[in-house]
C-alpha positions in Angstrom: -4.2 54.8 -31.8 -1.5 55.9 -34.2 -1.3 59.3 -32.4 -0.8 57.6 -29.1 2.0 55.5 -30.6 3.6 58.6 -32.2 3.4 60.6 -28.8 5.1 57.8 -27.0 7.7 57.5 -29.6 8.5 61.2 -29.5 8.4 61.1 -25.6 10.9 58.2 -25.7 13.2 60.1 -28.1 13.1 63.2 -26.0 13.9 61.3 -22.9 16.8 59.7 -24.6 18.1 63.1 -25.7 17.6 64.5 -22.1 19.6 61.7 -20.9 22.4 62.2 -23.3 22.5 66.0 -22.5 22.4 65.2 -18.9 25.3 62.7 -19.1 27.3 65.3 -21.1 26.7 67.9 -18.6 27.6 65.8 -15.7 30.8 64.7 -17.4 31.7 68.3 -18.1 31.1 69.2 -14.4 33.3 66.3 -13.3 36.2 67.5 -15.6 35.7 71.0 -14.4 35.3 70.3 -10.7 36.9 67.0 -10.0 40.4 67.8 -11.3 42.9 68.0 -9.6 41.8 64.5 -8.5 39.0 64.1 -6.0 38.9 61.3 -3.6 38.0 60.8 0.1 40.9 62.8 1.3 44.3 63.3 -0.7 44.5 59.7 -2.1 44.4 61.1 -5.7 47.2 63.4 -5.1 49.4 60.6 -3.4 48.7 58.2 -6.3 49.5 60.7 -9.0 52.9 61.5 -7.2 53.8 57.9 -6.7 53.0 57.1 -10.3 55.3 59.8 -11.5 58.1 59.1 -9.0 58.1 55.3 -9.6 57.4 55.4 -13.4 54.6 53.0 -12.9 52.9 51.4 -15.9 49.9 53.6 -16.9 47.3 50.9 -16.0 45.1 50.5 -12.9 42.3 48.4 -11.4 40.2 49.8 -8.7 37.2 48.0 -7.1 34.8 49.6 -4.6 34.4 52.9 -6.3 31.8 55.7 -6.7 31.5 57.4 -10.0 32.5 60.8 -8.8 34.8 59.8 -6.0 37.5 57.1 -6.0 41.3 57.0 -5.7 42.3 56.7 -9.3 40.0 59.3 -10.7 42.8 61.7 -11.5 44.3 59.1 -13.9 41.4 58.4 -16.1 42.6 60.6 -19.0 46.1 59.2 -19.1 45.8 55.6 -17.8 44.0 52.4 -19.1 41.8 51.4 -16.3 39.4 48.8 -14.8 36.7 49.9 -12.4 34.6 47.3 -10.6 31.6 47.7 -8.3 28.5 45.7 -7.2 26.2 48.6 -7.8 24.4 48.6 -11.2 23.3 52.3 -11.2 26.8 53.5 -10.1 28.4 51.3 -13.0 25.8 52.6 -15.6 26.7 56.1 -14.8 30.4 55.6 -14.8 30.1 53.9 -18.3 28.5 57.2 -19.6 31.0 59.5 -18.0 34.4 57.9 -18.5 36.4 57.5 -21.8 36.8 54.2 -23.6 40.2 53.5 -22.1 38.3 53.0 -18.8 36.4 49.7 -18.6 33.6 49.5 -16.0 32.2 46.1 -14.7 29.4 45.3 -12.3 30.5 42.4 -10.0 30.0 41.5 -6.4 33.6 40.3 -5.9 34.6 37.0 -4.1 37.9 35.1 -4.0 36.3 32.7 -6.5 35.7 35.3 -9.3 38.9 37.5 -9.0 40.4 35.7 -11.9 38.9 38.0 -14.5 41.1 40.8 -13.1 44.2 38.9 -13.9 42.7 37.9 -17.3 42.1 41.5 -18.1 45.7 42.5 -17.6 47.1 39.3 -19.1 50.3 40.2 -20.9 50.4 43.8 -19.4 52.0 45.1 -16.3 49.7 46.5 -13.6 50.6 50.0 -12.4 48.1 50.5 -9.5 45.9 48.1 -7.6 43.3 50.0 -5.5 41.1 48.1 -3.1 38.2 49.5 -1.0 35.4 47.0 -0.4 34.6 47.5 3.2 35.1 43.9 3.9 37.5 41.3 2.4 40.1 43.7 1.6 42.9 41.7 3.1 42.0 38.5 1.4 41.5 40.1 -2.0 44.9 41.8 -1.7 46.5 38.5 -0.7 45.0 36.9 -3.8 46.0 39.6 -6.2 49.6 40.3 -5.0 51.1 37.9 -7.5 50.1 40.2 -10.2 53.0 42.4 -8.9 51.4 45.9 -9.2 53.9 48.7 -8.9 51.8 50.6 -6.4 49.0 49.3 -4.0 46.3 51.6 -2.4 44.2 49.7 0.2 41.7 50.9 2.8 42.6 50.0 6.3 40.4 49.9 9.3 41.7 52.4 11.9 39.1 51.2 14.4 41.3 48.0 14.8 44.1 50.3 16.1 47.6 48.7 16.0 46.3 45.1 16.4 47.5 42.8 13.5 44.1 41.6 12.6 41.5 41.1 9.7 38.0 40.0 9.6 37.7 36.3 8.6 36.8 35.7 4.8 33.2 35.5 4.1 32.2 35.4 0.4 28.9 37.2 1.1 30.2 39.7 3.7 28.2 42.9 4.3 29.5 45.2 6.9 26.0 46.7 7.5 24.8 43.2 8.5 27.8 42.0 10.2 27.5 44.5 13.2 25.1 47.4 13.8 28.0 49.9 14.2 29.3 49.2 10.7 32.8 49.2 12.1 33.4 45.5 11.8 35.1 45.2 8.3 38.5 45.1 6.5 41.9 44.9 8.1 44.2 46.9 10.3 47.1 49.0 8.9 49.6 46.7 10.7 48.1 43.6 9.2 48.1 45.0 5.6 51.7 46.4 6.1 52.9 42.9 7.2 51.2 41.2 4.3 52.9 43.7 1.8 56.2 43.4 3.5 56.2 39.7 3.1 55.6 40.2 -0.6 58.2 42.7 -1.2 56.4 46.0 -0.7 57.0 49.1 1.6 54.5 51.3 3.2 55.2 54.8 1.9 52.2 56.9 2.7 48.8 57.1 4.5 46.1 59.5 3.5 45.4 62.5 5.5 42.0 61.2 6.6 43.5 58.0 7.9 41.6 55.8 5.6 44.0 54.5 3.0 47.5 53.1 2.9 50.0 53.2 0.0 52.6 50.5 -0.7 55.3 50.5 -3.5 57.3 47.4 -4.7 60.7 47.3 -3.2 62.5 47.4 -6.6 60.8 50.9 -7.2 61.7 52.4 -3.9 64.4 55.1 -4.0 66.3 57.0 -1.3 63.5 59.7 -1.4 60.8 57.0 -1.0 61.5 54.8 1.9 59.4 52.5 4.0 57.5 53.7 7.0 56.7 51.7 10.1 53.0 51.2 10.4 52.9 51.9 14.1 54.4 55.5 13.3 52.4 56.0 10.1 49.0 55.1 11.6 46.3 57.7 11.7 42.8 57.5 13.2 40.2 57.8 10.4 38.7 61.3 10.6 35.8 60.2 8.5 34.8 57.5 10.7 35.3 59.6 13.9 33.1 62.1 12.4 30.3 59.7 11.3 30.5 57.5 14.4 31.1 60.4 16.9 33.8 58.5 18.7 37.4 57.8 18.9 39.2 54.9 17.4 39.8 53.4 20.8 36.1 53.6 21.7 35.1 52.1 18.3 37.5 49.2 19.1 35.8 48.7 22.3 32.6 48.3 20.5 33.8 45.4 18.3 36.7 43.9 20.1 34.6 40.8 21.1 33.9 39.8 17.6 35.7 37.2 15.4 39.1 38.2 14.1 42.0 36.4 12.3 45.4 37.4 13.7 47.9 37.4 10.7 
């Protein structure tokens, strides 16, 4: 009996050691392979450039992230950050990998529980707000704009073309359940740009992949950093086109009959 207990104790210790070594190895590989920043496209490069150009506070919050691919990944060594995601395994691994200046939280976000983000940055200026939740992006952005971040990065749905629309708010929204195509989620670039314009932000960039849009507070704009018209800045999402095997116009025809809110 004692020998069995001892064997189990040794096995547990060895497993813990293996996990620790594995985490260190993965972390080393991320530091080696994922810098310069790695994101879906060139989002990390855009954010680093905008942060320097605007002298943004060195703080960020990003929700809807993956441990080895997210917009602010290139800032984790210099910024104080908050990462939020609904996946337990993703969050556990991120906690092992990132330094103590990066707080990682497991939460399924709704309009009703976003207050913890404001509380986390209470008394501090927010440098970057990054939103990519494949669903209530518009409504979350609207709710958090009073925090007055210097820079906003938010995913837009290129399948909505230039229509000024978003999906209606649903606290339990899941794009995989909302429509078989997975295309019914988020908001259009025009809708997000209009929301930001009303709150004093200018559209300054769109990622090469046509997935994310970037806005800067008007007071931080310079002659070299001027607002773009969303109609001219719009790009089809190459990632969605590749995954779905269709153009943005064809994608829109698939979902145009569904419920939208014009904003």
